[in-house]
N, C-alpha and C positions, 0 to 999 in steps of 0.2 A: 504493500500500500504506500509506503514511504517513497519507494522508487518511482511509482506511478505518479505521485504528486510532484516529485522533483522534476519529472520529465514534462509536466504540463504547466507548471507555475514557475515563472522567473520573476521574483519580486524585485530584484536589483535593477532590472531594466524597465520596470513599470508596466509590464504586460497586464491586460485585463484578466481578472480571475473569473473562471466560469462557475456555474451554479454548483457543480459537483464538489469543487474545492470549497466554496463558501459553506456548503452544507456539512462539512466535516468539522466536528467539534473537537477542540483540544489537540488536533494534530498539527495545525499551523497556528501558532499563538497570535492572538490579537487580530485575526482577519475579520471575524464577524461574530454576532451574537448567536447563542444556541438556537437551534431550529425549534420552532414552536408553532402550533396551529393558531390561526387567527381566532378572534372572538366569535363564538357561536351565536346565531340568532335563536329566538325562541323555537321556531319551527325546526331548525337543525338539531337543537338540544333535545326536543321531544322525540324526533325521529331516531336519533342515535341511541337514546335511552331505551326506546321500544325495541330496536334491533338487538341490543345487548341483552335485555331481559328475556326476550322471547325466542331468540335464535339459538342455534347449536354452536357451541364454543369452537368447533373445528371448522366452521364454514368461513369462507373468505370475507363475506360481508361483516360477520360478527367480529372477526379479528381486526379488520380495518376500522370498524366503528369503535372498538376498544382503544386502538391507537390514537384515533382522533380525539375521543373524549378525554383520554388521559393527558394528551399533549395540551389540549385547550385549557385544562385545569391546572397546568403548571408542572406536571410530572416530567422529569428529564428523559432524554432518549435512552440512556442505558437502563433506567428503571423500567421503561415501557418494553424494551427488548426482552428483559427478563420476564416480564408479566406475560407476554404473548409468545415467548420462546421463539423469537425471530432475531435475525441479524440487525444490528443498528442501522446499516445502510438501507435495509428494507423499511424500517420505521421512518427514516428520513424521506424516502421516496413517497411513502403514503402521505406524510404531512405536506410535502410539496404539492402533491397531486390534489389534495383537498384545498389548499390555499388557492390553487389555480382554477379548479373545476367545481368545487363545492361537493355536494353529496354524490355527484356523478362518479367521484373517485372510489365509491364503495363497490362499483361494478367495473373493474378494468376490462378494456376491450382487447382480449387476447384471441384474435381470430384472423383468418385469411380467407382464401377461396376465390371463386370465379367472379367476373364482373357482375355488378348488380343488374337485375332485370327490372327492378322497381325503383324509379327515380325519387329524389328528395321531394319533388312536388307531389308525386303520388302518395308518399308517406304523409305529407301534410294534409292532403285531402282525406286520407284514411282516418287520421287523428281527428280532424274536424267532424267527419261523419259520426265517428264513435262517440264523441262528446256532445252530439246534438240529439235531442229527443226524436224518436222515430216518427211521432205524429207530425212534427214540423216538416219532415221530409216525405210526407204522404204515405207512411206505413201504418197499418192498423194495429199497432201493439205499443206497449208502454216502455219497453227497454230492449236493447240489442242483446242477442246471443252471437257467438262467433259465426254460426251457420247463417243466421239472418243478415248479419252485417256483410259477410262474404257474398251472399246473393244480391244484396243491394248494390255493392260496389261493382259487380259484374254486369248489372242491368240498371243503369240510372241515366237520366238525360243530361247530366252535367259532365261527368268524367268517368269513363269506363276503366276500371282497374281489376284485372283478373289475378286473384291471389288465392292460394290455398289456405285452409283453416289454420294449419300449424304456422305457416309463415305470417299470417295475419296476427296470430297470438304473439309471435316474436316481435313484430313491429310495434304492437301496442305496448308490450312490456318495455321495449327499448325507449319508448317515449314517456314512460312513467304512467301509462294508462292501465288501470285494473278495474275489475268489477267489484264494487263495494257499496255498502249501505251508507246512509247519511250518519255522520258521527258528530259528537261534540268535542270541544277542545278547550284547553285553558291557555291563556296568554298573559304574560306578566304585565300588569298595569301599575306596577310600583313606580311612583314618581321619581324615586331615587335609584332606579334600576342601573343607569349608566354609572352613577357614582359608586354604587356597591360593586359592580363588575370591575371598574377601574381599581378599586381598593384591593379586590381579590387578586387581580393580575399583578399589582404592585408588590404585595407581600410574597406571592409565590415566586416572583422574579428576583426580588432584592434580598429576601430572607428565607431561602428554601430550607436551610438547616434549622430554622426556628419557627417553621410554619407547620401547623397540624390541622387535621380535619376531624370533625365529629359528626356522627349521624346515627339515627335510630332506624334499623332495618326490620321491617315486619308489617303486619303481624305474621308470625310463624306458627303454623298449626302443628300440633304434636300428633304424629301418625306413624305407624310402622312402615319401614322401608323394605321393599322386596329385594331379596338377595339372590344368589345363585348357588346351586349345588348339583351334585350328581344324583340322578334319580332314574327310575324306569321310564321308558317312553310313554308319553301321554299320561303320566302319573306324577306331575310336579307337586312339590310341597305347596300348601295353600295357607293363606292368612285370612282370617275372617274380615269382612268389610267393617269399616269403622263408621257406621252411620251415626252413632251417638258418641261424640267426643267430649268426654267429661273432664278433661284436663285443661281446657281453656287454650289460650294462645300465649305466645312469648314475643319479646322484642330483643333484638341484638343491638346493644349499645356499643358501637365500634369507634375506636380512636386510631387515627392513621398519621404517621410521621412521614412527611414528604422527603425530608433530608435522609432519613435512615431507611426509607421504603419498608416500614414495619407496621403491622396491624395488630392491635390487641383490643380486647373488649370483654363484655360479660352479658349474659342473657338475663333479662328482667321480665317480670310478669306484666308490667305496664310502663308507659312513659310518664315522666314527671320531673319537676324541677330538682328534686332531691337526687334523682339518678343522674341527671345532667351535671349537677354540681360535683358528684362523686367522680364522673368521667373527667371533668376539667381538672380536678385535683390530681388524678393519675397522669394527665398530660403535663401539668406543672412539675410533677415529680420526675418526669423524664428529662427536664432541664432545670436542675436544682440550683443553678448558679445565680438566680435572682434577676437576670437580665430579662427584658421583655420577650414574650412569645406571642405568636399570632395563631388564633384558632378560627377556622372557617366552619360555620355551622348553619343549618337551615333557619329560616325566619319563622320559628315555631314559638308559641307562647311559653312552653315549658323550658325553652332555651334562653329566655331573657327575663326571668323573674327578678325582682328587686334584690333578693339574696344573692343571685348569681352575679348581677352587675356590681354589687358592693364588694363581693369577694374578689372578682376579677380586677377591680380598681386597686384593691390593696396588694394584690400579688402580681401586678404588672402583666396581666393576661389581656391581650387586645382581642376583642370579639369582632369578627368580620362576618356579618350576616349576608346570606344570599338574597337576591330579590324575591318578592312574593311570586309563587308559582314558577320558580326557576331553580328548582333543586338540582338540576343538571350542572349548575355552576359549582357545586360542592365537589372538590377533588378527592372524595373518598374512593377507595379502590374499586373501580369498574362496576359501580351501581349495584353492589351487593354480591358480586360474583365470588368474593372471598368469604362471605358469611357462612357460618357452620350449617351443615345439613342436619 
């Protein structure tokens, strides 16, 4: 790696450094700041959080979403590489792709093949037809199916596009069009949203060794987990269904150190200001030198009681709250992926 950099960069003669060299952290001193994803929008934060929580950990989309969320929250490239078990150069490539393309970087285009038979204008017409109510186009039904849409495209007075069902599905997917129901969403209306996000970015960039994150993950339902064993064919061991769960739920109160890349916590029966204060005391004990520390936590009423604020002021604990309905800005490890099962 050092030999390759030496062949491509000649600092003494003032040559322009390319992006690959700029992206390398710590190998050429003083060239650029560490690679970091840009600030997420509300929509991007919700989408990435949804992918991480619902997807399979081994999928490309989930791994890339993990990288982007961790980088946007201030986690360093080496720590992200250990989290997703990838090379640091791969992490940097994903971050650069997201900064340039947005969420399109979650689906890299690794493909070749013969020349296209359907032009870009044809694809735009397909997307327009798919997102238009069939009644407005003279069709007597309420929504499109793949078969009905393909039939309309092959026989319409505006533009004839002959496309198979599978290719039609691929085109719609490539343009972010999917069959879905109407849904609700939450968007942060916090008047201090930008101020809080600027504060979080500042402490994670300037004081990574003294920056911590706290979050409550739950509710966690207590239920038996199915294991594996050797058994006769069609005669597996069975567990009774847990229709009546009499043990209630639990919450995992987790503390995360950005500088040390360490997670610790405890399982509680409920959320509350007393449990939050106990977690903050354990964070303060991790840096017993008396210098200020910074704790990022959600804008929850249990996290900002008068007792917590008074204790934090006495012990030099700076509380950095995330904006309302923007918990994705909290740099806790991968949205609960590290929480106990």
